[in-house]
N, C-alpha and C positions, 0 to 999 in steps of 0.2 A: 362780290369779288369781280374785279375787272380783268379782262384778258387783253393785254396790249403787247406790242412788239418787245418791250423790255422784259416783261415776264416770260414771254416765249423764249427769248434768247437765253435767259437765265436757266430755264429748264433744259434747253439744248446743251448748255455747258455742263450742267449737272449730270445729264444722261451720258455724255462723253466721258466724264470723270468716273462714272460707274461702269465704264466699258460696255455700254449698250451698243448693239449692232448699228452700223450706219443706216441700215434699212429702217430700224425702229426710230432713230433720230429724225430721218427724213419724213417718215409717215406721221409722227406726232407733230412735227412742225407744220406739215401740210394741213392736218386736221384742225390745229389751233388757229392757223391763219384764216381758214375758212370760217371758223366760229367767230373770230374777231370781226371779219367782214359782215357777218350776219348781225352781230350785236351793234355795230356802228357806233361804238363809244358808250353804249349803255352798260350798266352793271348787270352781271349774270344773276338771274333769278330763277326759281323753279319753273315758272311759266315760260320764260324765254328758252330755257334749256329743253323743256318738253316740246316747244314749238320747233326748235332747231332739229331735234331728233326726228320729229314727225315729218318735217320737210325733207330730210334725208331719205326717210323711208318712202315717202310718196314719189320721190324722184327716181326710185328704183335702185338706190344704193344697197349693196349687199349687207346682210346682217353683220358679218364680221367687220366690215368697214365702219358701220354704225357703232358697234361695240368698241372699236378702236378709238373713235371720236370721244366716247365717254371715258375710256381709260386715259386718254391724253389730258382731259380736263381734270380728272382725279389726281393724276401725277403732278399737275401744276398745283393743285390744292395741298397735296402732301408735302411738296417742297416748301410752300408758304408755312405750313404747320411746323416743319422742322426749324424754320428760322424765327419762330415765335410770332408770326404775323396772323392776323385774323383770317379765319377760314369758315365758310358757311357749312355747318354740320349737316344740313339737309343733303348736301351734295353726295356724301358718302353712302347715303341710303338709296340713291337713284339706281335702278337696275336697267341694264341694257337688254337688247333682244335675246331671246333664248337661242343658243347656237346648236346646230346639229353637229355631232362629232363625226368628222370625216375619217374613215378608215384609211390608213396609209397604203400607198401603192408600193408593191414589192414584186420582185421577180421570183419565180420558182427556182428550186435548186438546179433544175435542168436548164432553165433560161439563163441563170447566172453562169453556169458552166459554158453555155454557148457564147455568151458575151466575152468571157475571159479567155476562151480558146479560139477567138477569131484569129485569122492569119496574122502572124507577127509582122509588124512594121519595124525594120531594123534601123530606121533613121533615128537621129537623136530625139526628135519630137515623138516618134512612135514609141521609143523606149520610155520616154517620160509619161506618155498617156497610159501605157500598160501599168506602170508603177503606181500612178495616181488611182486608177480603178481598183487594182489589187489591194491597195492600202486602205481605201475608203471601205471596201467590203470586208477586209480582214479585221478592221478595228472599229467599225461602226462610226466613222467620223462624219461630222457635218462637213459640207463642202468648204465653208469658211475656215474650219479647223485645218483641213487638209492643205489649203493654199497658204495658210498662215504658218505652217511648219518651217522651222529653220534647221540647218544641218545639225546643230547641237541638240536638237530635240529627238534625234533618232539614235537608238542603240541597236546596231545590226547584230552584235554579239549576244545581247540579251533579248533580241527580238521584241523590243518595246519602244513606245513613243511617250514623250511628255507633251500632252495636248493642252492648249490654252483655249478653254471653253467659254461659254457665256458667262457674263458677269465677272470676268477675270479669274474664274475658277480653273485650277489646273488638275489634271488627272493623269495617271500612268495607265496606258492600255497596251496589251500585247498584240502581236501580229504573227501570222504563221509562216511556214516555209515558202509557200508560193509568193507571198508578198516580199519576203526577204530576198528571194531569187530575183524578182523584178526590180527591187531597189538596188541590189548589188550590180545588176547589169546597167541600170540607168546611171548610177553614180560612177561606175567604172568606165563605161563606154560613151555616155551621152552628155552628162551634165557639164563636163569640162569643155565641150564644144559649144555650149550655149552660154556659159558663165562670162560675165563682164565684171565680176566682183560682187560682194554682197553675200549674205548668209541664207537667203531663201532656199528651201529644198527644191521646190518645183519652179522651173524657170520658163519664160516664154521665149520666142525665137529671137528677141532682142536682148535677152539676158536679164530681164527684170522678173519680178515675181508674177506668176500666172494669176489670172483673175478668176473669180467664180463664174462669171459670164462665159469665159473661154472654156472652162471645164464643161459647162452645160452644152455649149455648142459642139465640142469634140465628142461628148458622149452621145449626142443625138445622131451624129454621123456614124458612130460605131453601131448604135441600135439599128439604124437603117440598113447598114451593111450586112448584119446577121439576121435581118428579118424580124426584129422585135418591135413591139409598139413603143412609142416615145414616152418615156416615164420620167426622165431626168435623173441627175446625179443623187438626189436625196433618196431615190428608190434603192440605191445600194446600201444606204444606212438602214432603211426599213427592212431590206432583205437580210442584213446581218442580224438584226434583232429577232425577226421572225424565225429564221433558220436555227438560231441558238435555242429559242424556246421550243421549237419542234424537236430539237435534239435532246431536250430534257434539262436545259440550263435553268437555274434558279432565277426567279423574277428579279430579286434584289441584286443579284450579280449582274444581270443585264442592265439594270438601272445604273449601277456604278460605271459599267463599261460605256454606256451611252452618255454619261454625264448629266442625267436628269436629276434635278433638285428634288422633285416630288415623285413618289412611286406611281401616282395616278397618271403621270405622263407616260410611264412604261406600260401600264395596264392595258392601254389601247391595243397592244399586240396580242393580248389574250383574247380580245374580241375577234381579231383576225383569225386566230386559231379556231375559235368556236365556230365562226362562219364556215371555215373550210371543213371542219368535222361534220357540220350539219349537211353540207353539200355531199360529202362522201357517204354519209348515212343514207340520204335520200336516194343516192345512186345505187348503193350496194344492198340495202336491207330489203328483203322481199315484201315486207308489210309497211314500208315507208310511205 
């Protein structure tokens, strides 16, 4: 199998049609372009692929990045397979490096309360920021899902959202009274002062849709202001899941709320709980 610019471009188009995230598209393209340079026009063979992966490892590349390189090559092969082209069967049996499962970072209930009860900023941007953070935590949204919301995706009366998740999958998720209040204030007092047309729910100071990068930067400032360690906006989603499970929520219900396709993705939060329970046990039990 050859890896050339035409094949790479075809895969990029396919990924975009499948609603893959821009980050995934960029990462796969970068990995395949690097492999193309290594092959220098030669056909991909088991020996060359092993040599390429070994070179990445020896250069200090992270295991997850090496695994992503292999995933990109396999995605290219699967696309060829779908279109009836020849595919080397040995490729699908190649295994990447074993990955350590990283536990998600989250805030405790007390830390979350501290973040969301920071002194209110009554400016239009301050109202927007509070609404974003309340909504991500209330509904367990990915940051990309929060910034992708349009006005018609929000039902204040029903306190629910229509969320456009990964792979083009939609789900309906609820939100609570605190998020409803923050949204009503933002929509009633702030959004109209930022709007220049368009349907995006959360706007930047120029009236366009706010970006994920901006949300991260804003949250970092909030975390610093209330004396919390910098964990980033995804920690709000992790906190949502962890706090639900601590409150007795069913794992499958949390899976649906998060929009996870596989239950195994949600089960990582049970490891978080187990770790915390062990810490409490060691601290509290006289014979621990």
